[in-house]
C-alpha positions as CSV (number, residue, x, y, z in Angstrom):
1,X,-75.1,11.5,-11.5
2,X,-71.4,11.1,-12.6
3,X,-70.5,14.1,-10.6
4,X,-72.3,12.6,-7.6
5,X,-70.5,9.3,-8.0
6,X,-67.1,11.0,-8.3
7,X,-67.7,13.1,-5.2
8,X,-68.8,10.0,-3.3
9,X,-65.6,8.1,-4.4
10,X,-63.4,11.0,-3.4
11,X,-65.1,11.1,0.0
12,X,-64.4,7.4,0.5
13,X,-60.8,7.9,-0.5
14,X,-60.4,10.8,1.8
15,X,-61.9,8.9,4.6
16,X,-59.5,5.9,3.9
17,X,-56.6,8.3,3.7
18,X,-57.5,10.0,7.0
19,X,-58.0,6.5,8.6
20,X,-54.5,5.5,7.5
21,X,-53.0,8.7,8.9
22,X,-54.9,8.2,12.2
23,X,-53.7,4.6,12.3
24,X,-50.1,5.7,11.8
25,X,-50.4,8.3,14.6
26,X,-51.9,5.6,16.8
27,X,-49.1,3.3,16.1
28,X,-46.5,6.0,16.8
29,X,-48.2,6.8,20.1
30,X,-48.4,3.1,21.0
31,X,-44.7,2.8,20.2
32,X,-43.9,5.9,22.2
33,X,-45.8,4.4,25.2
34,X,-43.3,1.5,25.2
35,X,-40.2,3.6,24.4
36,X,-37.0,2.4,26.1
37,X,-34.9,4.6,28.3
38,X,-31.6,6.2,27.5
39,X,-28.6,3.7,27.7
40,X,-25.9,5.3,29.9
41,X,-22.7,5.3,28.0
42,X,-24.6,4.5,24.8
43,X,-27.3,5.8,22.5
44,X,-30.1,7.9,24.0
45,X,-33.7,8.0,22.9
46,X,-34.1,10.7,20.2
47,X,-30.5,11.6,20.5
48,X,-29.4,14.5,18.4
49,X,-25.9,15.3,19.7
50,X,-22.8,13.1,20.2
51,X,-22.5,10.8,23.1
52,X,-21.4,12.4,26.4
53,X,-17.6,12.5,26.4
54,X,-15.6,10.8,29.2
55,X,-12.1,11.3,27.8
56,X,-10.2,14.4,26.9
57,X,-9.9,13.3,23.3
58,X,-13.7,12.9,23.1
59,X,-14.2,16.4,24.6
60,X,-11.8,17.8,21.9
61,X,-13.7,16.0,19.2
62,X,-17.0,17.5,20.5
63,X,-15.6,21.0,20.5
64,X,-14.1,20.5,17.0
65,X,-17.4,19.2,15.7
66,X,-19.3,22.3,16.9
67,X,-16.5,24.7,15.8
68,X,-16.5,23.4,12.2
69,X,-20.3,23.3,12.3
70,X,-20.6,26.9,13.2
71,X,-18.1,27.9,10.5
72,X,-20.1,26.0,7.9
73,X,-23.4,27.6,9.1
74,X,-21.9,31.1,9.0
75,X,-20.6,30.5,5.4
76,X,-24.0,29.0,4.4
77,X,-25.9,32.0,5.7
78,X,-23.5,34.5,4.3
79,X,-23.3,33.0,0.8
80,X,-27.0,32.3,0.4
81,X,-28.0,35.5,2.1
82,X,-26.0,37.6,-0.4
83,X,-27.3,35.4,-3.3
84,X,-31.0,35.7,-2.4
85,X,-30.6,39.4,-1.6
86,X,-29.1,40.0,-5.0
87,X,-31.8,38.0,-6.7
88,X,-34.6,39.9,-5.0
89,X,-33.2,43.4,-5.0
90,X,-31.5,43.4,-8.4
91,X,-34.1,41.6,-10.5
92,X,-35.1,43.0,-13.9
93,X,-38.7,43.4,-13.0
94,X,-37.9,46.3,-10.6
95,X,-35.8,48.1,-13.3
96,X,-32.3,46.9,-12.5
97,X,-29.9,46.2,-15.4
98,X,-27.0,43.8,-15.3
99,X,-23.6,45.4,-14.8
100,X,-21.0,45.0,-17.5
101,X,-17.6,44.3,-16.1
102,X,-14.8,41.7,-16.5
103,X,-12.7,41.2,-13.5
104,X,-11.7,42.6,-10.1
105,X,-8.3,42.1,-8.7
106,X,-9.6,42.9,-5.2
107,X,-12.3,40.2,-5.5
108,X,-9.8,37.7,-6.9
109,X,-7.5,38.3,-3.9
110,X,-10.4,38.2,-1.4
111,X,-11.9,34.9,-2.5
112,X,-8.5,33.3,-2.5
113,X,-7.2,34.5,0.9
114,X,-10.5,34.3,2.9
115,X,-11.1,30.5,2.1
116,X,-7.4,29.9,2.8
117,X,-7.7,31.5,6.2
118,X,-10.9,29.5,7.0
119,X,-9.2,26.2,6.0
120,X,-6.2,27.1,8.2
121,X,-8.6,27.9,11.1
122,X,-10.1,24.4,10.8
123,X,-7.0,22.5,10.1
124,X,-4.9,23.6,13.0
125,X,-7.2,22.4,15.9
126,X,-8.1,19.3,13.8
127,X,-4.5,18.4,13.4
128,X,-3.8,18.9,17.1
129,X,-6.6,16.4,18.0
130,X,-5.6,13.9,15.3
131,X,-2.0,13.9,16.5
132,X,-3.1,13.4,20.1
133,X,-5.3,10.5,19.0
134,X,-2.3,8.6,17.6
135,X,0.0,9.2,20.5
136,X,-0.2,5.7,22.1
137,X,3.1,5.9,24.0
138,X,3.3,5.4,27.7
139,X,0.3,3.2,27.9
140,X,-0.5,1.5,31.3
141,X,-2.4,-1.4,29.7
142,X,-2.3,-2.7,26.1
143,X,-5.3,-4.7,24.8
144,X,-5.3,-6.5,21.5
145,X,-8.8,-6.4,20.0
146,X,-9.5,-8.9,17.2
147,X,-12.6,-8.5,15.0
148,X,-14.2,-11.8,14.0
149,X,-17.5,-12.6,12.2
150,X,-19.3,-11.6,14.4
151,X,-17.7,-11.1,17.7
152,X,-14.7,-9.5,19.4
153,X,-11.6,-11.1,20.9
154,X,-9.8,-9.3,23.7
155,X,-6.2,-10.2,24.7
156,X,-4.5,-8.3,27.5
157,X,-0.9,-8.2,26.2
158,X,0.8,-5.7,28.6
159,X,0.2,-4.2,32.0
160,X,-2.0,-5.5,34.8
161,X,-4.0,-8.4,33.6
162,X,-1.4,-9.5,31.1
163,X,-2.2,-13.0,29.7
164,X,-6.0,-12.7,30.1
165,X,-7.9,-13.4,26.9
166,X,-11.5,-14.0,26.0
167,X,-14.2,-13.6,23.4
168,X,-17.0,-11.1,23.7
169,X,-20.3,-11.9,21.9
170,X,-23.8,-10.6,21.8
171,X,-25.9,-11.9,24.7
172,X,-27.6,-15.1,23.4
173,X,-31.0,-14.2,24.9
174,X,-31.1,-10.9,22.9
175,X,-30.0,-12.7,19.8
176,X,-32.9,-15.1,20.1
177,X,-35.1,-12.1,20.8
178,X,-34.0,-10.5,17.5
179,X,-34.5,-13.8,15.6
180,X,-38.1,-13.9,16.8
181,X,-38.9,-10.4,15.5
182,X,-37.5,-8.3,18.3
183,X,-38.6,-7.6,21.8
184,X,-42.3,-7.6,22.8
185,X,-44.0,-4.3,23.6
186,X,-43.4,-3.3,27.2
187,X,-40.4,-5.7,27.4
188,X,-37.8,-3.7,25.4
189,X,-34.5,-3.8,27.3
190,X,-32.6,-0.5,27.4
191,X,-29.5,-2.3,26.1
192,X,-31.2,-4.2,23.3
193,X,-28.4,-5.6,20.9
194,X,-25.8,-3.9,23.1
195,X,-25.5,-6.5,25.9
196,X,-22.5,-8.9,25.7
197,X,-21.4,-11.9,27.7
198,X,-17.9,-10.7,28.4
199,X,-17.3,-6.9,28.4
200,X,-13.8,-5.4,28.1
201,X,-12.9,-4.2,31.7
202,X,-10.4,-1.4,32.2
203,X,-9.4,0.8,35.2
204,X,-10.4,4.4,35.4
205,X,-7.8,7.2,34.8
206,X,-5.3,4.7,33.1
207,X,-4.0,5.0,29.6
208,X,-5.4,2.1,27.6
209,X,-3.7,1.3,24.3
210,X,-6.0,-0.6,21.9
211,X,-4.3,-2.7,19.1
212,X,-6.8,-3.7,16.4
213,X,-6.6,-6.5,13.8
214,X,-9.1,-8.9,12.3
215,X,-9.3,-12.6,11.4
216,X,-11.5,-12.4,8.3
217,X,-12.8,-9.1,6.9
218,X,-12.5,-5.5,7.9
219,X,-14.2,-4.5,11.1
220,X,-14.0,-1.2,13.1
221,X,-13.6,-0.9,16.9
222,X,-15.5,2.2,17.9
223,X,-16.9,3.6,21.2
224,X,-18.2,7.1,20.8
225,X,-18.1,8.2,24.5
226,X,-14.4,7.3,24.6
227,X,-13.6,9.1,21.3
228,X,-12.1,6.1,19.6
229,X,-12.7,4.5,16.2
230,X,-10.0,2.3,14.6
231,X,-10.4,-0.1,11.6
232,X,-9.4,-3.7,12.3
233,X,-7.9,-5.0,9.1
234,X,-6.9,-8.7,8.4
235,X,-3.1,-9.0,8.2
236,X,-2.5,-5.4,9.6
237,X,-2.1,-3.9,13.0
238,X,-3.5,-0.5,13.9
239,X,-3.7,1.2,17.3
240,X,-5.5,3.9,19.2
241,X,-5.9,4.8,22.9
242,X,-8.2,6.3,25.5
243,X,-8.1,7.3,29.2
244,X,-11.6,7.2,30.7
245,X,-12.1,9.7,33.5
246,X,-15.4,8.4,34.8
247,X,-16.4,5.0,36.1
248,X,-19.3,3.5,34.0
249,X,-20.4,1.3,31.1
250,X,-19.7,2.6,27.6
251,X,-21.1,1.0,24.5
252,X,-20.2,1.0,20.8
253,X,-20.5,-1.2,17.7
254,X,-18.5,-2.4,14.8
255,X,-18.6,0.6,12.4
256,X,-17.5,-1.2,9.2
257,X,-20.0,-3.2,7.2
258,X,-18.6,-6.7,7.8
259,X,-21.3,-9.1,6.6
260,X,-24.9,-10.2,7.3
261,X,-24.5,-10.1,11.1
262,X,-22.8,-6.7,11.2
263,X,-25.5,-5.4,13.6
264,X,-24.7,-8.2,16.1
265,X,-21.2,-7.0,17.0
266,X,-21.7,-4.7,20.0
267,X,-18.8,-3.4,22.1
268,X,-19.1,-3.0,25.9
269,X,-16.2,-1.3,27.7
270,X,-16.7,-1.4,31.5
271,X,-14.6,1.2,33.4
272,X,-14.1,0.4,37.1
273,X,-12.0,1.6,40.0
274,X,-8.4,0.4,40.4
275,X,-9.3,-1.9,43.3
276,X,-12.2,-3.4,41.3
277,X,-10.0,-3.9,38.3
278,X,-7.4,-5.8,40.4
279,X,-10.2,-8.0,41.8
280,X,-11.5,-8.7,38.2
281,X,-8.0,-9.6,37.1
282,X,-7.7,-12.1,39.9
283,X,-11.0,-13.7,39.0
284,X,-10.2,-13.9,35.3
285,X,-6.8,-15.3,36.0
286,X,-8.3,-18.2,38.0
287,X,-10.9,-18.8,35.2
288,X,-8.1,-18.9,32.6
289,X,-6.1,-21.4,34.7
290,X,-9.2,-23.6,35.1
291,X,-9.8,-23.6,31.4
292,X,-6.3,-24.4,30.5
293,X,-7.1,-28.0,30.0
294,X,-4.4,-30.6,29.1
295,X,-5.2,-31.3,25.4
296,X,-3.9,-34.9,25.9
297,X,-6.5,-35.6,28.6
298,X,-9.0,-38.3,27.6
299,X,-12.6,-37.2,28.5
300,X,-15.7,-39.3,29.1
301,X,-18.8,-38.9,26.9
302,X,-20.8,-37.6,29.9
303,X,-18.3,-34.9,30.8
304,X,-17.8,-33.8,27.2
305,X,-21.5,-33.6,26.6
306,X,-22.0,-31.5,29.7
307,X,-19.3,-29.0,28.7
308,X,-20.4,-29.0,25.1
309,X,-24.0,-28.1,26.0
310,X,-22.7,-24.9,27.6
311,X,-20.4,-24.1,24.6
312,X,-23.3,-24.7,22.2
313,X,-25.7,-22.5,24.2
314,X,-23.2,-19.6,24.3
315,X,-22.0,-19.8,20.7
316,X,-24.1,-21.9,18.4
317,X,-27.7,-21.9,19.5
318,X,-28.4,-18.4,18.2
319,X,-28.1,-19.6,14.6
320,X,-28.6,-23.4,14.7
321,X,-31.3,-23.0,17.4
322,X,-31.4,-24.9,20.7
323,X,-33.2,-27.8,19.0
324,X,-30.5,-28.1,16.3
325,X,-33.0,-27.6,13.4
326,X,-31.4,-24.4,11.9
327,X,-33.5,-21.7,10.2
328,X,-33.6,-20.4,6.7
329,X,-30.2,-20.7,5.1
330,X,-28.7,-22.0,8.4
331,X,-28.3,-25.8,8.0
332,X,-29.7,-28.1,10.7
333,X,-27.3,-30.1,12.9
334,X,-30.0,-32.6,13.9
335,X,-29.7,-35.4,11.3
336,X,-26.8,-33.7,9.5
337,X,-24.6,-36.1,7.5
338,X,-21.5,-34.2,8.5
339,X,-22.4,-34.5,12.2
340,X,-23.3,-38.1,12.0
341,X,-20.2,-39.1,10.0
342,X,-17.7,-41.4,11.7
343,X,-14.9,-39.3,10.0
344,X,-14.7,-36.3,12.3
345,X,-12.3,-34.2,10.2
346,X,-14.9,-32.5,8.1
347,X,-16.9,-31.1,11.1
348,X,-13.7,-30.2,12.9
349,X,-12.4,-28.1,9.9
350,X,-15.8,-26.4,9.6
351,X,-15.5,-25.2,13.1
352,X,-11.8,-24.2,12.7
353,X,-12.1,-22.4,9.4
354,X,-15.7,-21.5,9.0
355,X,-18.0,-22.4,6.1
356,X,-20.4,-21.1,3.5
357,X,-18.2,-18.3,2.5
358,X,-18.1,-16.8,6.0
359,X,-21.8,-17.2,6.8
360,X,-20.5,-19.6,9.5
361,X,-17.6,-17.9,11.2
362,X,-14.4,-19.6,12.3
363,X,-14.3,-20.7,15.9
364,X,-10.5,-21.0,16.3
365,X,-10.7,-18.7,19.3
366,X,-12.3,-21.5,21.3
367,X,-10.0,-23.9,23.2
368,X,-9.3,-27.4,21.9
369,X,-11.4,-28.8,24.7
370,X,-14.4,-26.5,24.0
371,X,-14.4,-27.4,20.3
372,X,-14.1,-31.1,21.0
373,X,-16.9,-30.8,23.6
374,X,-19.3,-29.0,21.3
375,X,-18.7,-31.4,18.5
376,X,-19.3,-34.4,20.8
377,X,-22.5,-32.7,22.1
378,X,-23.9,-32.3,18.5
379,X,-23.0,-35.9,17.8
380,X,-24.9,-37.2,20.8
381,X,-27.9,-34.9,21.1
382,X,-31.4,-34.6,19.6
383,X,-31.8,-37.6,17.3
384,X,-28.0,-37.8,16.8
385,X,-27.2,-40.6,19.2
386,X,-23.9,-41.8,17.6
387,X,-22.0,-42.6,20.7
388,X,-18.9,-41.0,19.1
389,X,-16.4,-38.9,21.1
390,X,-14.1,-36.2,19.8
391,X,-11.1,-35.7,22.1
392,X,-9.2,-32.4,22.4
393,X,-6.1,-34.1,20.9
394,X,-7.9,-34.4,17.6
395,X,-8.5,-30.6,17.5
396,X,-4.9,-29.9,18.4
397,X,-3.7,-32.1,15.6
398,X,-6.1,-30.5,13.1
399,X,-4.8,-27.0,14.0
400,X,-1.3,-27.9,12.8
């Protein structure tokens, strides 16, 4: 009877185990049915190799990668082949006896010279590529990239487009999608968590120098297809460069663990023709002129709220939610004592300097008018009907 019960129990466990396996396979098949497509200039589905190269440096990196890989494989096969051959063919069980010797000058010379030659064979081409990566002279366009928790700031400091500057953040719709548990099956965008509101735009076949720095913690600006990766360190300036030989969209991410929203710092470099780049510069220059508001201008409540709603939607709604209620550790703005206070200084300083140990990033990159507008919006939206206005001149004074 005990044997029968034991067999019955084992059968049930086996059935449950098989059911779990079948369930896992079904889930995998279901997931595969909704698999996204390859993202041009970015990661591919089930990608095993490096991203397709669109610069000479990236091509050299790919060649170097496989060159060193082949050397490592040959060494691995040779060393372990000899080792296992010796173990199998010279074991005691087939009558072999251990040799009794001390040293061999020839062997000593061989295992010194051969590794040295192998290292030299790898170092020479690697050094050539590394030196080329750091040659940022003669750039056609210089762009300063500033890492911020958790977005990128781009300032065109030299060449065509000089004076243009903007902030690039993860698309708000995709951030909300992530906050709600990710995209629904069948609705996965190919560029999920790679779409930004303002991509970096550069012309094809031009040498682009990238200067990197950061406002808060260490970030890293990296786009694999372009063959660039450079740390962005607070208080320091580093540089790298690329020359894209193909028009297209190329994607990367911050590659330095920079905080809780590290995964929400995508990089989008859009390479366009020379004519399209000139047209883009003209549009951006007009936008910059329109946004260059006089900080001494006195705004009405209606106009500030209308502008603040746009700023809030683009920069704040992802964390504080459109209804201002916050979520988890994110404090609500609706009914917040800081927002309702007649003393504006505390809320202004939070936006300028960040808060909660960096959990809320600094928004210094926004203009005085945009900061004043978004604060006014929060003070006069949801249940917060204070009637208070914050003028750009208050923000300007607080920056000093």
